[in-house]
C-alpha positions in Angstrom: 31.2 2.8 -1.5 34.1 4.9 -0.2 33.1 7.6 -2.5 29.5 7.3 -1.5 30.0 7.3 2.1 32.2 10.7 1.7 28.9 12.2 1.2 27.2 11.1 4.4 26.4 14.2 6.6 26.9 16.7 3.7 24.2 18.8 2.2 23.3 18.7 -1.4 24.3 22.2 -1.5 28.0 21.2 -0.2 28.1 18.4 -3.0 26.9 20.5 -5.8 30.0 21.7 -7.6 28.0 22.4 -10.8 25.6 24.6 -9.1 22.7 22.7 -10.6 20.4 23.3 -7.7 21.0 27.3 -7.9 20.4 27.5 -11.6 16.8 28.1 -12.1 17.0 26.9 -15.7 18.6 23.7 -14.9 16.0 20.7 -14.6 16.3 17.8 -12.6 16.6 16.6 -8.8 18.9 15.7 -6.1 19.9 12.5 -7.8 21.5 14.4 -10.6 23.7 16.3 -8.2 25.1 13.1 -6.9 25.4 11.8 -10.5 27.3 14.9 -11.8 29.0 16.4 -8.9 29.9 13.3 -6.6 30.5 10.6 -9.2 31.3 12.7 -12.2 29.2 11.1 -15.0 26.8 12.6 -17.5 23.2 12.6 -17.1 21.6 10.0 -19.0 18.5 7.9 -19.6 20.5 4.6 -20.7 18.8 1.3 -20.4 22.1 0.2 -18.7 23.0 0.5 -15.0 24.7 3.8 -14.2 28.0 2.0 -13.3 27.7 -0.4 -16.2 31.2 -2.0 -15.5 30.0 -2.9 -11.9 26.6 -3.7 -12.8 25.3 -1.2 -10.2 22.5 1.3 -10.6 22.5 4.5 -8.5 19.3 5.6 -6.7 19.0 8.7 -4.3 16.1 8.3 -2.3 14.4 10.1 0.7 13.0 8.8 3.9 11.1 10.9 6.8 10.2 10.8 10.4 6.3 10.2 11.2 4.7 12.1 13.9 5.3 8.9 16.2 8.8 9.2 15.6 9.1 6.1 13.3 11.3 6.0 10.2 9.6 5.5 6.8 10.2 6.0 3.2 8.8 9.0 1.7 7.8 7.6 -1.5 8.3 4.5 -3.8 11.6 4.1 -5.6 11.0 4.3 -9.4 13.1 2.2 -11.6 13.0 1.9 -15.4 10.3 2.6 -17.8 8.3 -0.5 -19.0 8.0 -1.0 -22.8 4.8 -2.7 -23.1 5.6 -4.1 -26.5 9.0 -5.5 -25.6 8.8 -6.5 -22.0 6.5 -9.5 -22.7 9.4 -11.1 -24.8 11.7 -11.4 -22.2 12.2 -13.9 -19.3 12.8 -12.4 -15.9 16.4 -13.1 -16.3 16.7 -11.1 -19.4 14.3 -8.5 -18.6 14.8 -4.8 -18.6 14.1 -4.7 -14.9 16.7 -7.3 -14.0 19.3 -6.2 -16.4 19.2 -2.5 -14.9 18.5 -3.3 -11.3 20.2 -6.3 -10.0 22.6 -4.3 -7.9 21.5 -1.0 -6.2 23.6 1.9 -4.7 21.1 3.4 -2.5 22.0 6.6 -1.1 19.3 7.8 1.5 18.7 11.5 2.4 16.3 12.6 5.3 13.3 14.7 3.9 12.5 17.5 6.3 9.4 19.7 5.8 9.8 23.5 5.2 13.6 22.8 4.5 15.1 24.0 1.2 16.1 20.9 -0.9 19.8 22.0 -1.1 20.1 21.8 2.7 18.8 18.6 3.0 21.7 15.9 3.9 22.8 12.5 2.8 22.1 10.4 5.8 23.4 6.8 4.7 24.6 4.8 1.5 24.0 1.1 1.2 25.2 -1.4 -1.7 21.8 -3.5 -1.9 21.2 -6.6 -3.5 17.8 -8.2 -3.2 17.8 -11.2 -0.5 16.9 -14.5 -2.1 13.4 -14.7 -0.4 12.6 -11.1 -1.7 13.8 -11.9 -5.2 11.4 -15.0 -5.4 8.6 -12.7 -4.6 9.7 -10.1 -7.1 10.1 -12.8 -9.7 6.4 -13.6 -9.3 5.6 -10.0 -9.2 7.1 -9.3 -12.6 5.4 -12.5 -14.0 1.9 -10.9 -12.9 2.7 -7.6 -14.5 4.0 -9.0 -17.8 1.1 -11.3 -17.9 -1.4 -8.6 -17.5 0.3 -6.8 -20.4 0.3 -9.9 -22.5 -3.4 -10.1 -21.8 -4.1 -6.5 -23.2 -4.8 -5.4 -19.7 -1.9 -2.9 -19.3 -4.5 -0.1 -18.7 -5.8 -2.1 -15.6 -2.3 -2.4 -13.8 -2.3 -1.5 -10.3 0.3 -1.6 -7.6 -2.1 -3.9 -5.7 -1.6 -6.5 -8.0 1.7 -7.3 -6.6 3.6 -7.6 -3.5 7.1 -5.9 -3.6 7.6 -4.9 -7.3 5.0 -2.5 -8.7 4.1 -0.8 -12.0 3.7 2.7 -11.1 2.4 5.6 -13.5 5.2 7.5 -14.8 4.4 10.4 -17.1 4.0 14.1 -17.2 0.3 13.8 -16.7 -2.7 11.4 -17.1 -2.5 11.8 -21.0 1.1 10.1 -21.1 -0.3 7.3 -22.8 1.2 4.3 -24.8 0.1 1.6 -27.1 0.0 -1.9 -25.5 -0.1 -5.4 -27.3 -3.3 -7.3 -27.8 -5.5 -4.3 -27.2 -6.3 -1.1 -29.0 -6.8 0.7 -25.5 -3.9 3.0 -24.7 -2.5 2.6 -21.4 -0.7 4.9 -18.8 3.0 5.0 -19.3 4.3 3.1 -16.2 7.7 2.1 -14.8 8.8 -0.7 -12.5 9.0 0.4 -8.8 9.8 -0.8 -5.5 6.9 0.0 -3.5 6.8 2.6 -0.7 6.0 -0.2 1.8 8.9 -2.2 0.5 11.4 0.9 0.8 10.0 1.5 4.4 10.8 -1.9 5.5 14.5 -1.3 4.2 14.5 2.0 6.1 13.4 0.2 9.2 15.9 -2.6 8.7 19.1 -0.6 7.6 18.6 2.8 9.1 17.0 2.0 12.2 17.9 -1.6 12.7 14.4 -2.8 13.5 13.8 -6.5 13.7 11.3 -7.6 11.1 10.3 -11.4 11.4 10.0 -13.4 8.2 7.2 -16.0 8.0 8.5 -17.8 4.8 12.0 -19.1 3.4 13.4 -18.7 -0.1 13.0 -22.5 -0.6 9.2 -22.2 0.5 8.8 -19.3 -2.2 10.5 -21.2 -5.1 7.6 -23.7 -4.7 4.7 -21.6 -3.7 3.6 -18.0 -4.0 3.2 -15.9 -1.0 -0.6 -16.2 -1.0 -0.4 -20.0 -1.3 1.9 -20.1 1.6 -0.4 -18.0 3.6 -3.4 -20.3 2.7 -1.6 -23.5 3.6 -0.8 -22.0 7.0 -4.4 -21.1 7.8 -6.0 -24.3 6.1 -5.6 -26.8 8.8 -7.8 -24.4 11.2 -10.8 -24.1 8.9 -14.0 -25.1 10.5 -12.8 -24.7 14.0 -14.2 -22.1 16.5 -12.0 -19.3 17.6 -11.9 -21.0 21.1 -10.7 -24.2 19.6 -7.9 -22.4 17.7 -6.8 -20.6 20.8 -6.6 -23.7 22.9 -4.6 -25.4 20.1 -2.2 -22.6 19.8 -2.1 -21.7 23.7 -3.3 -18.4 23.1 -5.5 -16.9 25.9 -9.2 -16.8 24.7 -10.2 -13.1 24.9 -12.9 -12.8 22.1 -13.9 -9.3 23.1 -10.2 -8.0 23.2 -9.0 -5.9 20.4 -5.6 -7.6 20.3 -7.2 -11.3 20.3 -7.7 -11.8 16.7 -4.2 -10.4 15.7 -2.4 -12.4 18.3 -4.5 -15.6 17.0 -3.4 -14.6 13.5 0.2 -14.3 14.2 0.1 -17.7 16.1 -1.6 -19.3 13.1 1.3 -18.1 10.9 3.7 -19.8 13.1 5.2 -16.5 14.8 3.4 -16.1 18.0 3.5 -12.9 19.7 4.9 -10.9 16.7 2.9 -7.8 16.0 1.5 -7.9 12.2 3.2 -4.8 11.1 6.4 -6.5 12.1 6.2 -9.4 9.9 8.4 -8.8 7.0 6.4 -10.0 4.2 3.4 -8.1 5.5 5.5 -4.8 5.8 7.2 -5.0 2.3 4.0 -5.7 0.5 1.6 -3.3 2.4 -0.6 -6.0 3.2 -3.3 -4.6 5.6 -5.1 -7.0 7.9 -8.9 -6.9 8.3 -10.9 -9.4 10.4 -14.3 -10.3 8.8 -17.2 -11.9 11.0 -20.1 -13.2 8.7 -23.6 -13.7 9.9 -25.3 -17.1 9.0 -26.5 -15.5 5.8 -22.9 -14.9 4.6 -23.0 -11.3 5.1 -20.6 -9.6 7.5 -22.0 -8.3 10.8 -21.1 -4.9 9.7 -19.6 -2.8 6.8 -15.7 -2.4 6.7 -14.5 0.9 8.0 -11.3 2.8 7.3 -9.6 5.9 8.6 -11.4 9.0 9.5 -11.6 11.4 6.6 -9.5 14.6 6.6 -11.7 16.7 4.7 -9.2 19.7 4.3 -6.9 17.0 2.4 -9.9 15.5 0.7 -11.0 18.8 -1.1 -7.5 20.0 -1.9 -6.4 17.1 -3.7 -6.8 16.1 -7.3 -8.3 12.6 -8.0 -5.1 11.4 -9.4 -3.0 11.9 -6.2 -6.0 11.6 -3.7 -5.4 9.7 -0.5 -8.2 7.4 -1.0 -7.2 6.5 -4.4 -3.6 5.7 -3.5 -4.9 3.5 -0.6 -6.8 1.2 -2.8 -4.1 1.2 -5.8 -1.4 0.3 -3.3 -2.7 -1.9 -0.8 -3.4 -5.6 -0.3 -5.9 -6.7 2.2 -5.7 -9.9 4.0 -9.2 -10.9 5.1 -9.3 -13.4 7.9 -12.8 -14.5 7.9 -15.0 -16.1 10.8 -18.4 -17.0 10.4 -21.3 -17.5 13.1 -23.5 -20.5 12.6 -26.4 -19.0 14.7 -28.2 -15.5 15.0 -27.1 -13.5 17.9 -30.9 -13.2 18.8 -30.9 -17.0 19.1 -27.5 -17.2 21.0 -25.9 -14.2 22.6 -22.8 -16.1 23.4 -22.5 -17.7 20.0 -19.0 -18.8 18.7 -17.3 -17.7 15.4 -15.7 -20.4 13.5 -12.9 -19.8 11.2 -14.0 -19.9 7.6 -10.6 -19.0 5.6 -8.6 -16.0 4.2 -8.4 -14.2 1.1 -5.7 -12.0 0.0 -7.6 -9.2 -2.0 -6.8 -5.9 -3.8 -9.4 -3.7 -5.1 -9.7 -3.8 -9.1 -8.9 -0.7 -11.2 -12.3 -0.5 -12.5 -13.8 -0.3 -8.9 -11.5 2.5 -7.9 -12.1 4.4 -11.2 -15.7 4.4 -11.0 -17.4 3.7 -7.5 -14.5 4.9 -5.4 -14.1 8.1 -7.7 -17.9 8.7 -7.6 -17.7 8.8 -3.8 -14.6 11.1 -3.8 -16.5 13.4 -6.5 -19.8 13.3 -4.4 -18.3 14.4 -1.2 -16.3 17.2 -2.9 -19.5 18.4 -4.6 -21.5 18.5 -1.3 -19.0 20.4 0.6 -18.7 22.9 -2.2 -22.6 23.3 -2.2 -22.9 22.8 1.7 -23.6 19.7 3.5 -27.2 19.3 4.8 -27.0 18.7 8.5 -30.1 18.2 10.6 -30.8 16.7 14.2 -33.6 14.3 14.9 -34.7 12.6 18.1 -33.1 9.1 18.7 -34.5 7.8 22.2 -33.8 10.6 24.6 -31.2 12.2 22.6 -30.9 14.1 19.4 -28.9 12.4 16.5 -27.0 14.1 13.8 -27.9 13.2 10.1 -26.3 14.5 6.9 -26.6 13.8 3.3 -23.4 12.3 2.5 -23.4 9.2 0.5 -25.3 6.3 2.1 -25.1 2.5 1.6 -27.6 2.8 -1.6 -25.2 5.2 -3.1 -23.3 2.8 -5.5 -23.4 -0.6 -3.9 -19.7 -0.5 -2.9 -18.9 2.5 -0.7 -20.5 5.0 1.7 -19.6 7.7 4.2 -21.0 7.5 7.8 -19.9 8.7 11.3 -17.1 7.2 13.0 -16.1 9.2 16.2 -16.1 8.3 19.9 -19.5 9.7 20.5 -21.7 12.7 19.1 -19.4 15.5 20.4 -16.5 14.2 18.5 -16.4 16.8 15.9 -14.6 18.2 12.9 -14.7 21.3 10.9 -15.3 21.0 7.1 -13.4 23.2 4.7 -16.7 25.4 4.3 -16.8 26.1 7.9 -19.5 23.7 8.9 -19.2 21.6 11.9 -20.0 17.9 11.6 -19.4 14.6 13.5 -16.1 12.8 12.4 -16.8 10.7 9.4 -15.2 7.7 7.7 -15.5 5.9 4.4 -16.9 2.4 4.5 -17.0 -0.6 2.0 -20.4 -1.8 2.1 -21.2 -5.3 3.9 -22.9 -6.6 0.9 -19.8 -5.7 -1.2 -17.5 -7.6 1.1 -20.1 -10.5 1.2 -19.7 -10.6 -2.7 -16.0 -10.7 -2.5 -15.9 -13.7 0.0 -18.4 -15.9 -1.9 -15.8 -17.9 -3.0 -14.9 -19.1 0.5 -18.0 -21.4 0.4 
């Protein structure tokens, strides 16, 4: 640790005594500079930890400052390659993941745009062991990953399947395929990884000293999964109206206020007043919160919206690295579901009643089919020219376009999401259009929530 801390505040160019970074023919990254020049050991791809006699694995990893000033991990932390044929024969304690990564020497450096990598500086070193609560969740994640491999579904692995420990794609390209047990389908090569959201939580906790609030204990997690714990916290309130729940929990009843349901949710979880993004388990697992209000027919009152589309980014990315693909591969969604028992026309002051929760991530087949179809169609339309026309709507003109509508593929569509009709954005082809957003269809969300009945 003394050796690691000597590097803090130094640039990689100052540390690089082997001139690895200046040699154009020398492959490898900043981690190899630390390995060779700081610690003086040869680069290897050994299955054992880097400092074998200490059982410590070295990882050099970047963080960044977001536009709002908050610190975040720049990327996930990739660990060791998963051997599909062998991993299923291990227990967690004998697994390749645990043998190599029980104890991590994390050396954080700050990534800065437009700065040469040799000029980036080591910021802080941390000898990290997994907290007991985290370890229980990681054990469960490992079981989910290995069970999917055992079932011959390694090709369907997604980071959204798990909470903290992911199985990320790891290969030169999409053709880096491997055989898997119990299936003839080749699967992308993957590695165990700590999710970007998990690493961001570590950055917030250890570099910025942010106070994250935990809603579980290690003893709870030894008996139940995180999902089961969430269900048990919410279940006593099933069938109660939002007003009844707020009275029970001493939360001011403001059904029209944007912060009301999030405040109600944190109270239901037993951590009243805590912002959902400051709940440790949500932050580490990249669990995004979505409120769903169902009509009496079981269909949401509206489709589910996401972020406005950055069309410049959308058209500049390859599908494999696209923002929308990454979002659905890496995110879990917590649907907090309320239901109306009357139609709005019959009772304008109707009350929503709590129906239940669902922790969900989008299946790989849906991402690689319907979501990819949307991505491709938007790119095609921008390349050929989006049809934009204005038609009377009451006393005003309303803008219409030929982006995919709700009947496109039954899962997703594009429609406006601006403050008003004057809230415009420029497309890469120069056309000006009202800001647009991608949505999940109300009928698709309804199909996901059928099992709450």
